C-alpha positions as CSV (number, residue, x, y, z in Angstrom):
1,X,44.2,335.5,221.4
2,X,40.4,335.7,221.6
3,X,37.9,334.5,219.0
4,X,35.1,336.9,218.0
5,X,31.8,335.0,217.7
6,X,29.3,337.7,218.1
7,X,29.5,341.4,218.7
8,X,27.8,344.8,218.2
9,X,30.0,345.5,215.2
10,X,30.7,341.9,214.3
11,X,34.2,340.7,213.3
12,X,36.9,343.2,212.3
13,X,40.4,343.1,210.7
14,X,43.3,345.4,211.1
15,X,44.6,347.4,214.1
16,X,42.3,349.0,216.5
17,X,44.0,350.6,219.4
18,X,46.2,348.0,221.1
19,X,44.6,345.0,219.4
20,X,44.7,343.5,215.9
21,X,41.7,341.7,214.3
22,X,42.1,339.0,211.6
23,X,40.0,336.5,209.7
24,X,41.1,332.9,209.1
25,X,39.3,329.7,208.1
26,X,35.9,331.2,208.7
27,X,36.7,332.5,212.1
28,X,37.5,336.1,213.3
29,X,40.5,336.4,215.7
30,X,41.7,339.2,217.9
31,X,45.2,339.5,219.5
32,X,47.2,342.1,221.2
33,X,50.0,344.1,219.5
34,X,53.5,342.8,220.1
35,X,55.5,345.0,222.5
36,X,59.3,345.5,222.5
37,X,61.3,344.4,225.5
38,X,63.2,347.4,226.7
39,X,64.7,346.0,229.9
40,X,68.5,345.9,229.6
41,X,70.3,342.6,230.2
42,X,72.2,342.1,233.4
43,X,75.9,341.9,233.6
44,X,75.8,338.1,234.0
45,X,73.5,337.7,231.0
46,X,75.9,339.8,228.8
47,X,78.8,337.7,230.1
48,X,77.1,334.5,229.3
49,X,76.1,335.7,225.8
50,X,79.6,336.7,225.0
51,X,80.9,333.4,226.3
52,X,78.6,331.4,224.1
53,X,79.7,333.4,221.0
54,X,83.3,332.6,221.9
55,X,82.5,328.9,222.2
56,X,80.8,328.8,218.8
57,X,83.7,330.8,217.2
58,X,86.3,328.4,218.6
59,X,84.4,325.4,217.3
60,X,84.1,326.9,213.9
61,X,87.9,327.3,213.7
62,X,88.2,323.5,213.1
63,X,87.2,322.0,209.9
64,X,84.9,319.0,209.4
65,X,88.0,316.8,208.7
66,X,89.5,318.0,212.0
67,X,86.4,317.1,213.9
68,X,86.3,313.6,212.4
69,X,89.9,313.1,213.5
70,X,89.3,314.3,217.0
71,X,86.0,312.3,217.3
72,X,86.4,309.2,215.1
73,X,83.0,307.8,216.2
74,X,80.0,310.1,215.7
75,X,78.4,311.0,219.1
76,X,74.8,310.0,219.8
77,X,72.3,312.7,220.1
78,X,74.5,315.6,218.9
79,X,76.9,316.6,216.2
80,X,80.7,316.5,216.6
81,X,80.8,320.3,216.7
82,X,78.3,320.5,219.5
83,X,80.3,317.9,221.4
84,X,83.4,320.1,220.9
85,X,81.5,323.1,222.3
86,X,80.5,321.0,225.3
87,X,84.1,320.0,226.0
88,X,85.4,323.5,225.6
89,X,82.8,324.8,228.0
90,X,84.5,322.8,230.8
91,X,87.6,325.0,230.5
92,X,85.7,328.2,231.5
93,X,87.5,330.9,233.4
94,X,86.7,334.5,234.5
95,X,89.5,336.9,233.6
96,X,89.0,340.6,234.2
97,X,85.3,340.2,234.8
98,X,84.9,338.4,231.5
99,X,84.1,334.7,231.1
100,X,86.3,333.0,228.5
101,X,87.7,329.7,227.6
102,X,91.1,329.1,229.2
103,X,93.0,327.7,226.2
104,X,96.3,327.7,228.2
105,X,94.9,324.9,230.4
106,X,93.5,322.9,227.5
107,X,95.1,319.5,227.7
108,X,92.7,317.1,225.8
109,X,89.8,316.9,223.4
110,X,87.9,313.9,222.2
111,X,89.4,310.6,223.2
112,X,92.9,312.0,223.5
113,X,94.7,310.7,226.7
114,X,95.7,313.3,229.3
115,X,98.8,311.4,230.4
116,X,101.5,309.3,228.9
117,X,102.2,311.7,226.0
118,X,105.0,314.3,226.2
119,X,104.0,317.9,226.8
120,X,104.2,320.2,223.7
121,X,105.8,323.6,223.6
122,X,104.7,326.1,220.9
123,X,106.6,329.3,220.4
124,X,106.4,331.9,217.6
125,X,109.1,334.0,216.1
126,X,109.1,336.5,213.2
127,X,108.4,334.0,210.5
128,X,107.9,330.5,212.0
129,X,105.9,328.6,214.6
130,X,108.2,326.2,216.5
131,X,106.6,323.1,217.9
132,X,108.7,320.8,220.1
133,X,108.6,318.1,222.8
134,X,111.3,316.5,225.0
135,X,109.9,314.6,228.0
136,X,110.3,310.8,227.9
137,X,107.1,308.9,228.5
138,X,106.0,305.3,228.3
139,X,104.0,305.8,225.1
140,X,106.9,307.5,223.5
141,X,109.3,304.8,224.3
142,X,106.9,302.1,223.1
143,X,106.0,304.0,219.8
144,X,109.1,305.9,218.7
145,X,108.1,305.7,215.0
146,X,104.6,307.2,215.4
147,X,103.9,310.6,213.8
148,X,101.6,312.6,216.1
149,X,99.2,315.4,215.4
150,X,99.5,318.6,217.4
151,X,96.5,320.7,218.4
152,X,97.8,324.3,218.5
153,X,95.7,326.9,220.3
154,X,96.1,330.6,219.6
155,X,95.3,332.0,223.0
156,X,95.4,335.7,221.8
157,X,93.0,335.2,218.9
158,X,91.0,332.3,220.5
159,X,91.5,329.9,217.6
160,X,92.3,326.2,217.3
161,X,94.3,324.3,214.6
162,X,95.5,320.8,214.0
163,X,98.9,320.3,212.5
164,X,100.3,316.9,211.4
165,X,103.9,316.5,212.6
166,X,106.5,315.8,209.8
167,X,108.8,314.2,212.4
168,X,108.2,311.1,214.5
169,X,107.9,310.9,218.3
170,X,111.3,309.3,218.8
171,X,111.9,307.5,222.0
172,X,114.2,310.0,223.7
173,X,115.7,313.5,223.1
174,X,114.1,316.7,221.8
175,X,112.0,316.6,218.7
176,X,110.8,319.7,216.9
177,X,109.6,321.1,213.6
178,X,108.6,324.5,212.2
179,X,105.7,325.8,210.1
180,X,105.0,329.3,208.7
181,X,103.4,331.3,211.4
182,X,101.0,333.4,209.2
183,X,98.2,330.8,208.8
184,X,98.0,330.4,212.6
185,X,98.4,334.0,213.8
186,X,100.9,336.8,214.4
187,X,104.4,336.5,215.8
188,X,103.4,338.3,219.0
189,X,100.5,336.0,219.7
190,X,100.6,333.5,222.6
191,X,100.3,329.9,221.7
192,X,99.8,326.6,223.5
193,X,99.3,323.0,222.4
194,X,99.1,319.3,223.2
195,X,99.6,316.1,221.3
196,X,97.3,313.5,219.7
197,X,98.6,310.0,219.2
198,X,97.8,308.6,215.8
199,X,99.5,305.2,215.6
200,X,100.7,306.0,212.1
201,X,104.2,305.4,210.9
202,X,104.3,308.2,208.4
203,X,103.3,311.9,208.1
204,X,100.1,312.8,206.2
205,X,100.8,314.6,203.0
206,X,98.6,316.1,200.2
207,X,95.6,318.4,200.1
208,X,92.9,317.5,202.6
209,X,95.2,316.4,205.3
210,X,95.9,318.2,208.5
211,X,99.2,319.7,207.5
212,X,98.2,321.3,204.1
213,X,96.2,324.5,204.0
214,X,96.5,325.5,200.3
215,X,94.6,323.7,197.6
216,X,96.8,323.0,194.6
217,X,95.9,324.4,191.2
218,X,93.4,322.4,189.3
219,X,94.4,320.9,185.9
220,X,92.9,322.6,182.8
221,X,89.6,321.4,181.8
222,X,89.4,319.2,178.7
223,X,87.5,320.5,175.7
224,X,84.9,318.3,174.0
225,X,87.1,317.8,171.0
226,X,90.3,317.1,172.8
227,X,91.3,313.5,173.0
228,X,88.0,312.3,171.4
229,X,88.1,310.8,167.9
230,X,85.4,311.8,165.5
231,X,82.9,309.0,164.9
232,X,82.1,308.1,161.2
233,X,78.8,309.1,159.8
234,X,76.0,306.6,160.0
235,X,75.7,304.1,157.2
236,X,79.5,304.0,156.5
237,X,82.0,301.5,157.8
238,X,84.5,302.8,160.2
239,X,88.0,303.2,158.8
240,X,90.8,301.2,160.4
241,X,92.7,303.2,162.9
242,X,95.9,301.2,162.9
243,X,98.7,302.7,160.9
244,X,100.0,300.7,157.9
245,X,103.4,299.0,158.3
246,X,106.3,300.7,156.7
247,X,107.9,298.9,153.7
248,X,111.5,298.2,154.2
249,X,113.8,297.6,151.2
250,X,115.4,294.2,151.3
251,X,119.1,294.2,151.3
252,X,120.7,292.3,148.4
């Protein structure tokens, strides 16, 4: 941008050819017209742009409560959601010339351990999502009464969910539970998952927890007159509110 101090025609404003003149704070300015960038993006640039959109979409599938569970301590210099994007980016894979997040290989997020927890199997049928584990591990033997939280990944739709288990780890044997498949995808979708240890002896219940997705109906609002006694007018003594005792006839 150039300043116009002196000239044959002096300062000017508006568009003249390929330049624009303007006046601000007692000074005339001149700048070139903006030009559109018509060069098409390369294949790698388009791949990276689509990959970044996928990372953001994946991170937005988890709620604020989910992120606070995965990352109990707020990270320094970034938000929990940005840290999730950073961790998901480490699972990048190129499939059919498209860069994507390989959710099938996702084994941990946050501070979740990658070992010592049983592997989780997630299968869908017509109506339910079946989640189970069977392997015997040291943590499972030592904490049989813990109720884990399962991270379920919908590989087909590229979405993430946290589901609180209604059953405990149990030291040995197969443990499983089922949830309605509709909130998490379609029966034909491909799913995977892994386990978070919580150290809690009891499953979370109630709205706002990881296992409840529908808010219960709110109670009706109270009107101004309901449940509120009318106050006496100013200048008069309030009447007693206690009821008078009933008179009982004495028996002869």
